[in-house]
The first five atom37 places (N, CA, C, CB, O) and aatype in JSON, in Angstrom:
{
  "aatype": [20, 20, 20, 20, 20, 20, 20, 20, 20, 20, 20, 20, 20, 20, 20, 20, 20, 20, 20, 20, 20, 20, 20, 20, 20, 20, 20, 20, 20, 20, 20, 20, 20, 20, 20, 20, 20, 20, 20, 20, 20, 20, 20, 20, 20, 20, 20, 20, 20, 20, 20, 20, 20, 20, 20, 20, 20, 20, 20, 20, 20, 20, 20, 20, 20, 20, 20, 20, 20, 20, 20, 20, 20, 20, 20, 20],
  "atom_mask": [
    [1, 1, 1, 1, 1],
    [1, 1, 1, 1, 1],
    [1, 1, 1, 1, 1],
    [1, 1, 1, 1, 1],
    [1, 1, 1, 1, 1],
    [1, 1, 1, 1, 1],
    [1, 1, 1, 1, 1],
    [1, 1, 1, 1, 1],
    [1, 1, 1, 1, 1],
    [1, 1, 1, 1, 1],
    [1, 1, 1, 1, 1],
    [1, 1, 1, 1, 1],
    [1, 1, 1, 1, 1],
    [1, 1, 1, 1, 1],
    [1, 1, 1, 1, 1],
    [1, 1, 1, 1, 1],
    [1, 1, 1, 1, 1],
    [1, 1, 1, 1, 1],
    [1, 1, 1, 1, 1],
    [1, 1, 1, 1, 1],
    [1, 1, 1, 1, 1],
    [1, 1, 1, 1, 1],
    [1, 1, 1, 1, 1],
    [1, 1, 1, 1, 1],
    [1, 1, 1, 1, 1],
    [1, 1, 1, 1, 1],
    [1, 1, 1, 1, 1],
    [1, 1, 1, 1, 1],
    [1, 1, 1, 1, 1],
    [1, 1, 1, 1, 1],
    [1, 1, 1, 1, 1],
    [1, 1, 1, 1, 1],
    [1, 1, 1, 1, 1],
    [1, 1, 1, 1, 1],
    [1, 1, 1, 1, 1],
    [1, 1, 1, 1, 1],
    [1, 1, 1, 1, 1],
    [1, 1, 1, 1, 1],
    [1, 1, 1, 1, 1],
    [1, 1, 1, 1, 1],
    [1, 1, 1, 1, 1],
    [1, 1, 1, 1, 1],
    [1, 1, 1, 1, 1],
    [1, 1, 1, 1, 1],
    [1, 1, 1, 1, 1],
    [1, 1, 1, 1, 1],
    [1, 1, 1, 1, 1],
    [1, 1, 1, 1, 1],
    [1, 1, 1, 1, 1],
    [1, 1, 1, 1, 1],
    [1, 1, 1, 1, 1],
    [1, 1, 1, 1, 1],
    [1, 1, 1, 1, 1],
    [1, 1, 1, 1, 1],
    [1, 1, 1, 1, 1],
    [1, 1, 1, 1, 1],
    [1, 1, 1, 1, 1],
    [1, 1, 1, 1, 1],
    [1, 1, 1, 1, 1],
    [1, 1, 1, 1, 1],
    [1, 1, 1, 1, 1],
    [1, 1, 1, 1, 1],
    [1, 1, 1, 1, 1],
    [1, 1, 1, 1, 1],
    [1, 1, 1, 1, 1],
    [1, 1, 1, 1, 1],
    [1, 1, 1, 1, 1],
    [1, 1, 1, 1, 1],
    [1, 1, 1, 1, 1],
    [1, 1, 1, 1, 1],
    [1, 1, 1, 1, 1],
    [1, 1, 1, 1, 1],
    [1, 1, 1, 1, 1],
    [1, 1, 1, 1, 1],
    [1, 1, 1, 1, 1],
    [1, 1, 1, 1, 1]
  ],
  "atom_positions": [
    [[21.14, 13.81, 0.24], [20.45, 12.48, -0.87], [20.38, 11.19, 0.64], [22.1, 11.78, -2.78], [19.52, 10.34, 0.88]],
    [[21.58, 11.51, 1.35], [21.42, 10.05, 2.46], [19.63, 10.21, 3.58], [23.36, 10.19, 4.02], [19.0, 9.3, 4.11]],
    [[19.32, 11.84, 3.57], [17.99, 11.73, 4.18], [16.75, 10.67, 3.12], [17.46, 13.5, 4.38], [15.89, 9.86, 3.48]],
    [[17.18, 11.16, 1.69], [15.88, 9.87, 0.97], [16.16, 9.26, 1.08], [15.34, 9.49, -0.16], [15.25, 8.82, 1.79]],
    [[17.01, 8.3, 1.01], [17.02, 7.11, 0.56], [16.57, 6.36, 2.58], [18.87, 6.73, -0.48], [15.86, 5.36, 2.74]],
    [[17.08, 7.01, 3.54], [16.74, 6.52, 4.87], [14.93, 6.63, 4.94], [17.64, 7.57, 6.14], [14.19, 5.81, 5.49]],
    [[14.52, 7.91, 4.21], [13.27, 7.51, 4.13], [12.5, 6.4, 3.62], [12.9, 8.21, 3.72], [11.58, 5.84, 4.2]],
    [[13.05, 6.08, 2.27], [12.35, 5.85, 1.71], [12.96, 4.45, 1.76], [12.09, 6.65, 0.71], [12.44, 3.53, 1.14]],
    [[14.3, 4.26, 2.65], [13.89, 2.59, 3.02], [13.16, 2.22, 4.37], [15.3, 1.68, 3.13], [13.06, 1.0, 4.51]],
    [[12.27, 3.47, 6.11], [11.65, 3.12, 6.21], [10.7, 3.37, 5.94], [11.77, 2.93, 6.7], [10.12, 3.38, 7.02]],
    [[9.23, 3.9, 4.39], [8.73, 3.25, 4.09], [8.4, 1.91, 3.21], [8.51, 3.81, 4.13], [7.36, 1.26, 3.09]],
    [[9.66, 1.76, 2.68], [9.25, 0.67, 1.62], [9.83, -0.48, 2.64], [10.05, 0.79, -0.18], [10.17, -1.4, 1.89]],
    [[10.1, -0.84, 3.95], [9.8, -1.84, 4.89], [8.15, -1.69, 5.58], [11.0, -1.72, 6.03], [7.35, -2.61, 5.66]],
    [[7.98, -0.6, 5.92], [6.49, -0.39, 6.72], [5.43, -1.64, 5.44], [5.8, 2.02, 6.64], [4.67, -2.56, 5.76]],
    [[5.86, -1.08, 3.85], [4.85, -1.72, 2.99], [5.68, -3.13, 2.45], [4.33, -0.6, 1.67], [5.35, -3.79, 1.46]],
    [[6.13, -3.24, 2.8], [6.49, -4.88, 3.09], [5.89, -5.42, 4.04], [7.83, -5.22, 3.42], [5.17, -6.36, 3.71]],
    [[5.94, -5.17, 5.1], [5.13, -5.56, 6.47], [3.56, -6.17, 6.57], [5.06, -4.23, 7.27], [2.88, -7.0, 7.18]],
    [[3.47, -4.62, 5.02], [1.07, -5.07, 5.42], [1.29, -5.28, 3.85], [-0.88, -3.07, 6.14], [0.23, -5.3, 3.23]],
    [[2.51, -5.45, 3.02], [1.94, -6.66, 2.17], [2.04, -8.02, 2.06], [2.16, -6.52, 1.21], [1.48, -8.85, 1.33]],
    [[3.03, -8.1, 3.1], [3.16, -10.02, 2.96], [1.93, -10.54, 4.3], [5.45, -10.82, 3.59], [1.53, -11.69, 4.47]],
    [[1.39, -8.91, 5.37], [0.14, -9.59, 6.36], [-0.93, -9.96, 5.6], [-0.5, -8.61, 7.49], [-1.86, -10.7, 5.93]],
    [[-0.7, -9.25, 4.27], [-2.39, -9.26, 3.24], [-1.82, -10.46, 1.98], [-2.95, -7.03, 2.14], [-2.1, -10.53, 0.79]],
    [[-0.88, -11.35, 2.85], [-0.94, -12.34, 1.67], [-2.06, -13.38, 2.49], [0.82, -13.13, 1.16], [-2.32, -13.28, 3.7]],
    [[-2.65, -14.37, 1.57], [-3.54, -15.67, 2.3], [-2.35, -16.88, 2.27], [-5.21, -16.26, 1.2], [-1.55, -17.38, 1.48]],
    [[-2.89, -17.04, 3.99], [-2.11, -17.64, 4.66], [-2.07, -19.11, 3.72], [-2.58, -17.62, 6.2], [-3.04, -19.06, 2.97]],
    [[-1.27, -20.42, 3.49], [-1.34, -20.97, 3.14], [-0.37, -22.73, 3.47], [-1.42, -20.15, 2.38], [0.5, -23.43, 2.96]],
    [[-1.36, -22.68, 4.74], [-1.86, -23.42, 6.02], [-0.47, -23.89, 6.9], [-2.87, -24.88, 5.54], [0.65, -24.01, 6.42]],
    [[-0.89, -24.14, 8.37], [-0.11, -24.4, 8.49], [1.2, -23.76, 9.54], [-0.16, -24.5, 7.5], [2.14, -24.37, 10.06]],
    [[0.82, -22.23, 9.61], [1.51, -21.86, 9.84], [0.83, -20.58, 11.11], [2.16, -21.75, 8.62], [-0.22, -20.86, 11.67]],
    [[1.4, -19.5, 11.37], [0.21, -18.46, 12.28], [-0.58, -17.64, 12.21], [0.44, -17.84, 12.94], [-0.91, -16.73, 12.98]],
    [[-1.18, -18.17, 10.51], [-2.17, -17.43, 10.17], [-3.36, -19.0, 10.4], [-1.87, -16.52, 8.45], [-4.59, -19.05, 10.36]],
    [[-2.8, -19.6, 10.52], [-3.86, -20.83, 11.14], [-4.33, -20.39, 12.8], [-2.86, -22.61, 11.19], [-5.48, -20.34, 13.25]],
    [[-3.28, -20.17, 13.37], [-3.25, -19.68, 14.99], [-4.67, -18.68, 14.45], [-1.36, -18.61, 15.78], [-5.76, -19.23, 14.35]],
    [[-4.53, -17.43, 14.18], [-5.23, -16.83, 14.41], [-6.18, -16.3, 13.45], [-4.69, -16.26, 14.95], [-6.27, -15.14, 13.05]],
    [[-6.98, -17.47, 13.07], [-8.31, -17.86, 12.1], [-8.47, -18.4, 10.62], [-9.01, -16.73, 11.96], [-9.41, -18.89, 9.99]],
    [[-7.03, -18.07, 10.3], [-6.76, -17.86, 8.74], [-7.11, -19.59, 8.33], [-4.8, -17.19, 8.29], [-7.38, -19.63, 7.13]],
    [[-7.16, -20.62, 8.79], [-7.72, -21.94, 8.12], [-8.88, -21.95, 7.77], [-7.68, -23.02, 8.83], [-9.32, -22.6, 6.82]],
    [[-9.88, -20.77, 8.93], [-11.2, -21.32, 8.95], [-12.27, -20.64, 7.43], [-11.85, -20.81, 10.65], [-13.46, -20.67, 7.16]],
    [[-10.94, -20.05, 6.72], [-11.48, -19.0, 5.59], [-12.09, -19.83, 4.67], [-10.35, -18.07, 4.8], [-12.64, -20.8, 5.19]],
    [[-12.15, -19.76, 3.73], [-12.62, -20.76, 2.53], [-11.84, -20.23, 1.37], [-14.36, -20.75, 2.17], [-11.12, -19.27, 1.64]],
    [[-11.83, -20.67, 0.17], [-11.13, -20.51, -0.82], [-11.91, -20.27, -1.79], [-10.36, -21.41, -1.03], [-11.72, -20.81, -2.88]],
    [[-12.71, -19.61, -1.64], [-13.85, -18.62, -2.6], [-13.74, -17.35, -2.27], [-15.45, -18.89, -2.43], [-14.19, -16.61, -3.15]],
    [[-13.14, -16.59, -0.97], [-12.71, -15.12, -1.23], [-11.72, -14.6, -1.37], [-12.96, -14.45, -0.58], [-11.72, -13.38, -1.19]],
    [[-10.37, -15.3, -1.76], [-9.59, -14.86, -2.9], [-9.79, -14.73, -4.45], [-8.73, -15.51, -2.82], [-10.81, -15.19, -4.97]],
    [[-9.0, -14.23, -5.05], [-9.02, -14.81, -6.5], [-7.39, -14.51, -6.54], [-10.19, -13.93, -7.85], [-6.5, -13.84, -6.0]],
    [[-7.67, -15.61, -7.73], [-5.84, -15.89, -8.18], [-5.03, -15.01, -8.91], [-5.58, -17.08, -9.11], [-3.85, -15.18, -9.21]],
    [[-6.25, -13.44, -9.34], [-5.44, -12.61, -10.31], [-5.1, -11.55, -9.59], [-6.12, -12.19, -11.58], [-4.4, -10.56, -9.8]],
    [[-6.06, -12.13, -8.26], [-5.65, -11.11, -6.83], [-3.99, -11.11, -6.09], [-6.77, -11.74, -5.43], [-3.16, -10.23, -5.85]],
    [[-4.03, -12.15, -5.96], [-3.4, -13.13, -5.34], [-1.66, -12.46, -6.46], [-4.38, -15.08, -5.62], [-0.93, -11.52, -6.14]],
    [[-1.53, -13.43, -7.78], [-0.45, -12.91, -8.71], [-0.51, -11.22, -8.4], [-0.82, -13.37, -10.48], [0.65, -10.82, -8.43]],
    [[-0.96, -10.68, -8.27], [-0.41, -9.22, -8.64], [-0.2, -8.24, -7.45], [-1.44, -8.48, -9.62], [0.53, -7.25, -7.54]],
    [[-1.24, -8.79, -5.77], [0.02, -8.22, -4.98], [1.44, -9.59, -4.83], [-0.71, -7.71, -3.13], [2.48, -9.66, -4.18]],
    [[1.05, -10.09, -5.38], [2.97, -10.75, -5.16], [3.31, -9.9, -5.94], [3.69, -12.49, -5.7], [4.11, -9.12, -5.43]],
    [[3.03, -9.68, -7.11], [3.67, -8.67, -8.38], [4.66, -7.01, -7.77], [1.9, -8.04, -9.47], [5.61, -6.33, -8.14]],
    [[3.41, -7.04, -6.37], [3.48, -5.29, -6.04], [4.73, -5.47, -4.72], [1.47, -4.38, -5.29], [5.67, -4.76, -4.35]],
    [[4.32, -6.45, -4.4], [5.5, -7.6, -3.36], [6.95, -7.67, -3.87], [5.0, -9.47, -3.42], [7.99, -7.35, -3.29]],
    [[6.75, -8.21, -5.22], [8.83, -8.17, -5.15], [9.06, -6.8, -5.85], [9.95, -9.75, -6.39], [10.26, -6.76, -6.13]],
    [[8.3, -5.41, -6.34], [8.25, -4.54, -6.88], [9.4, -3.63, -5.32], [6.53, -4.23, -7.41], [10.5, -3.13, -5.11]],
    [[8.21, -3.92, -4.72], [8.11, -2.98, -3.75], [10.04, -4.14, -3.14], [6.03, -2.95, -2.55], [10.91, -3.29, -2.98]],
    [[10.45, -5.18, -2.94], [11.36, -5.93, -2.36], [12.25, -5.03, -3.3], [11.31, -7.63, -2.39], [13.13, -4.22, -3.0]],
    [[11.8, -5.36, -4.38], [13.99, -4.8, -5.1], [13.69, -3.12, -4.32], [14.43, -4.52, -8.17], [14.74, -2.73, -3.82]],
    [[12.51, -2.1, -4.13], [12.86, -0.93, -4.36], [13.8, -1.15, -3.03], [11.67, 0.24, -4.52], [15.0, -0.87, -2.99]],
    [[13.06, -1.7, -1.97], [13.68, -2.1, -0.53], [15.44, -2.42, -0.77], [12.76, -3.7, 0.12], [16.39, -1.77, -0.36]],
    [[15.4, -3.74, -1.61], [16.74, -3.71, -1.62], [18.3, -2.87, -2.07], [16.65, -4.5, -2.03], [19.41, -2.67, -1.57]],
    [[17.33, -2.46, -3.67], [18.12, -0.66, -4.16], [18.88, 0.29, -3.43], [17.12, 0.4, -4.46], [20.01, 0.73, -3.64]],
    [[17.72, 0.61, -2.18], [17.42, 1.83, -1.31], [18.58, 0.92, -0.24], [15.4, 2.25, -0.73], [19.47, 1.71, 0.05]],
    [[18.78, -0.16, 0.29], [19.8, -0.96, 1.27], [20.77, -0.59, 0.8], [19.85, -2.44, 1.41], [21.38, 0.17, 1.55]],
    [[21.46, -0.86, -0.59], [22.16, -1.31, -1.18], [22.97, 0.37, -1.25], [21.51, -2.22, -2.37], [24.08, 0.6, -0.76]],
    [[22.16, 1.33, -1.92], [22.32, 2.8, -2.1], [22.85, 3.49, -0.22], [20.45, 3.49, -2.82], [24.03, 3.7, 0.07]],
    [[22.09, 3.65, 0.41], [22.15, 3.83, 1.01], [23.83, 3.35, 1.97], [20.99, 3.63, 1.04], [24.63, 4.06, 2.57]],
    [[23.81, 1.93, 1.75], [25.28, 1.56, 2.42], [26.23, 1.92, 1.92], [25.63, 0.34, 2.56], [27.14, 2.2, 2.7]],
    [[26.56, 2.13, 0.2], [27.18, 2.6, -0.71], [27.48, 4.26, -0.11], [26.32, 2.35, -2.05], [28.64, 4.44, 0.26]],
    [[26.86, 5.06, -0.03], [25.75, 6.45, 0.99], [27.21, 6.52, 1.53], [23.94, 6.0, 2.51], [28.21, 7.1, 1.1]],
    [[26.96, 5.63, 2.75], [27.58, 5.95, 4.21], [29.27, 5.85, 4.67], [26.84, 4.92, 5.15], [30.07, 6.17, 5.54]],
    [[29.1, 4.98, 3.11], [30.63, 4.38, 3.18], [31.47, 4.99, 3.61], [31.21, 4.07, 2.15], [32.05, 4.57, 4.61]],
    [[31.79, 6.03, 3.09], [33.25, 6.45, 3.09], [32.75, 7.07, 4.65], [33.97, 7.67, 1.6], [33.57, 7.65, 5.37]]
  ]
}
């Protein structure tokens, strides 16, 4: 059981990193340093951004639940 939660934790950690990097930069951050500020507003759809936000939140909830579950299992 512990191994399953460890694998889930690693997978969701990598997925969160990828999902956060997929988000469009709001300006003024690291995304501008790498050319994110040059892109026009025509590149992304608001529906796609909302879906990406929802998927990111769901993965973050699964990540949090797996962290708490793993901590409770390893507590004893």
